[in-house]
ZAFI-901412 format. One record per residue (C-alpha): residue in one letter; x, y, z. Coordinates in Angstrom, 2 decimals, m for minus. Layout:
BEGIN
{aa = a; u = X; v = Y; w = Z}
...
This chain:
BEGIN
{aa = m; u = m0.06; v = m0.03; w = 0.03}
{aa = n; u = 1.12; v = 3.60; w = m0.61}
{aa = e; u = 2.53; v = 5.71; w = 2.18}
{aa = g; u = 0.34; v = 8.45; w = 3.60}
{aa = m; u = m3.30; v = 8.06; w = 4.49}
{aa = p; u = m4.45; v = 4.45; w = 4.97}
{aa = p; u = m7.99; v = 3.33; w = 3.76}
{aa = s; u = m10.76; v = 3.86; w = 6.04}
{aa = p; u = m11.86; v = 1.05; w = 8.16}
{aa = l; u = m15.33; v = 1.50; w = 6.91}
{aa = r; u = m14.45; v = 1.04; w = 3.20}
{aa = l; u = m15.28; v = m2.58; w = 2.98}
{aa = p; u = m18.45; v = m2.70; w = 5.04}
{aa = l; u = m19.75; v = 0.54; w = 3.59}
{aa = s; u = m18.85; v = m0.64; w = 0.01}
{aa = v; u = m20.66; v = m3.98; w = 0.44}
{aa = v; u = m23.90; v = m2.40; w = 1.82}
{aa = l; u = m23.96; v = 0.22; w = m0.85}
{aa = g; u = m22.92; v = m2.22; w = m3.50}
{aa = l; u = m25.91; v = m4.36; w = m2.60}
{aa = a; u = m28.22; v = m1.47; w = m2.68}
{aa = a; u = m26.99; v = 0.42; w = m5.73}
{aa = p; u = m23.78; v = m1.01; w = m7.44}
{aa = p; u = m22.50; v = 2.37; w = m8.71}
{aa = l; u = m22.53; v = 3.79; w = m5.10}
{aa = g; u = m20.50; v = 0.67; w = m3.83}
{aa = l; u = m17.70; v = 1.48; w = m6.31}
{aa = v; u = m17.80; v = 5.23; w = m5.61}
{aa = a; u = m17.40; v = 4.40; w = m1.86}
{aa = w; u = m14.58; v = 1.95; w = m2.39}
{aa = i; u = m12.74; v = 4.56; w = m4.45}
{aa = l; u = m13.46; v = 7.54; w = m2.21}
{aa = l; u = m12.62; v = 5.71; w = 1.14}
{aa = s; u = m9.40; v = 4.30; w = 0.01}
{aa = g; u = m7.07; v = 6.89; w = 1.55}
{aa = s; u = m3.98; v = 7.89; w = m0.39}
{aa = q; u = m4.63; v = 5.18; w = m3.19}
{aa = r; u = m7.53; v = 7.41; w = m4.25}
{aa = g; u = m5.26; v = 9.00; w = m6.87}
{aa = v; u = m4.19; v = 5.67; w = m8.30}
{aa = y; u = m7.82; v = 4.78; w = m9.06}
{aa = f; u = m8.52; v = 8.16; w = m10.69}
{aa = q; u = m5.57; v = 7.65; w = m13.00}
{aa = s; u = m6.67; v = 4.46; w = m14.22}
{aa = p; u = m7.90; v = 4.66; w = m17.81}
{aa = w; u = m10.56; v = 1.95; w = m16.98}
{aa = v; u = m12.04; v = 4.17; w = m14.17}
{aa = r; u = m12.01; v = 7.15; w = m16.18}
{aa = a; u = m13.54; v = 5.62; w = m19.04}
{aa = g; u = m16.33; v = 4.13; w = m16.77}
{aa = g; u = m17.12; v = 7.65; w = m15.35}
{aa = a; u = m17.11; v = 9.19; w = m18.69}
{aa = i; u = m19.61; v = 6.66; w = m20.16}
{aa = f; u = m21.76; v = 6.90; w = m17.09}
{aa = l; u = m21.89; v = 10.77; w = m17.49}
{aa = a; u = m22.43; v = 10.38; w = m21.20}
{aa = g; u = m25.48; v = 8.35; w = m20.61}
{aa = a; u = m26.88; v = 10.49; w = m17.78}
{aa = i; u = m26.42; v = 13.99; w = m19.34}
{aa = p; u = m29.30; v = 13.66; w = m21.98}
{aa = l; u = m31.83; v = 12.35; w = m19.47}
{aa = i; u = m30.94; v = 15.13; w = m16.98}
{aa = a; u = m31.20; v = 17.67; w = m19.71}
{aa = v; u = m34.73; v = 16.58; w = m20.54}
{aa = i; u = m35.79; v = 16.74; w = m17.01}
{aa = v; u = m34.25; v = 20.12; w = m16.36}
{aa = a; u = m35.67; v = 21.60; w = m19.64}
{aa = a; u = m39.05; v = 20.31; w = m18.60}
{aa = f; u = m38.75; v = 21.69; w = m15.13}
{aa = i; u = m37.92; v = 25.22; w = m16.31}
{aa = g; u = m40.39; v = 25.09; w = m19.11}
{aa = l; u = m38.35; v = 24.72; w = m22.15}
{aa = w; u = m39.70; v = 21.45; w = m23.06}
{aa = p; u = m42.84; v = 21.11; w = m25.05}
{aa = d; u = m44.34; v = 18.53; w = m22.78}
{aa = p; u = m44.43; v = 19.76; w = m18.96}
{aa = n; u = m44.33; v = 15.97; w = m18.01}
{aa = p; u = m42.22; v = 14.11; w = m20.33}
{aa = n; u = m41.66; v = 10.27; w = m20.28}
{aa = p; u = m38.19; v = 10.01; w = m22.00}
{aa = v; u = m38.20; v = 6.11; w = m21.80}
{aa = g; u = m35.52; v = 5.83; w = m24.63}
{aa = l; u = m33.06; v = 8.14; w = m22.64}
{aa = g; u = m33.84; v = 6.14; w = m19.39}
{aa = f; u = m32.74; v = 3.04; w = m21.31}
{aa = l; u = m29.68; v = 4.86; w = m22.52}
{aa = f; u = m28.98; v = 5.93; w = m19.00}
{aa = l; u = m29.38; v = 2.29; w = m17.69}
{aa = a; u = m27.13; v = 0.85; w = m20.38}
{aa = a; u = m24.47; v = 3.58; w = m19.93}
{aa = g; u = m24.48; v = 3.01; w = m16.02}
{aa = l; u = m24.17; v = m0.71; w = m16.46}
{aa = l; u = m21.26; v = m0.28; w = m18.88}
{aa = g; u = m19.75; v = 2.51; w = m16.80}
{aa = c; u = m19.91; v = 0.51; w = m13.72}
{aa = l; u = m18.51; v = m2.63; w = m15.31}
{aa = l; u = m15.33; v = m0.44; w = m16.76}
{aa = a; u = m14.90; v = 1.13; w = m13.28}
{aa = l; u = m14.86; v = m2.18; w = m11.64}
{aa = i; u = m12.38; v = m3.58; w = m14.04}
{aa = g; u = m10.25; v = m0.52; w = m13.25}
{aa = v; u = m10.60; v = m1.01; w = m9.50}
{aa = i; u = m9.52; v = m4.66; w = m9.77}
{aa = r; u = m6.75; v = m3.84; w = m11.93}
{aa = c; u = m5.49; v = m1.27; w = m9.50}
{aa = e; u = m5.67; v = m3.64; w = m6.71}
{aa = t; u = m3.89; v = m6.51; w = m8.49}
{aa = a; u = m1.19; v = m4.20; w = m9.66}
{aa = g; u = m0.28; v = m3.18; w = m6.17}
{aa = s; u = 0.49; v = m6.75; w = m5.08}
């Protein structure tokens, strides 16, 4: 493990609980509670690609929701099913890529 701040003792239990409830939050908790190793995760191209794909899938859905809320969308109560499926697919792919990145970072340190 790197010198500096050690991982939080809550990293494993919190990641497991959040991972069972919402897998993206489990990955986020694992990375954010990893102490001084957090920078290694953020430098991983797998974790970065996972985050970028997750955001790219979420932005269109969030844009429609915000546009409807402020009155710029023609329908004040939209039902963007296609964008919801895009968000789901991008979220699953992004989580898978981030998980690969976390595993690669963990195994590279051993």
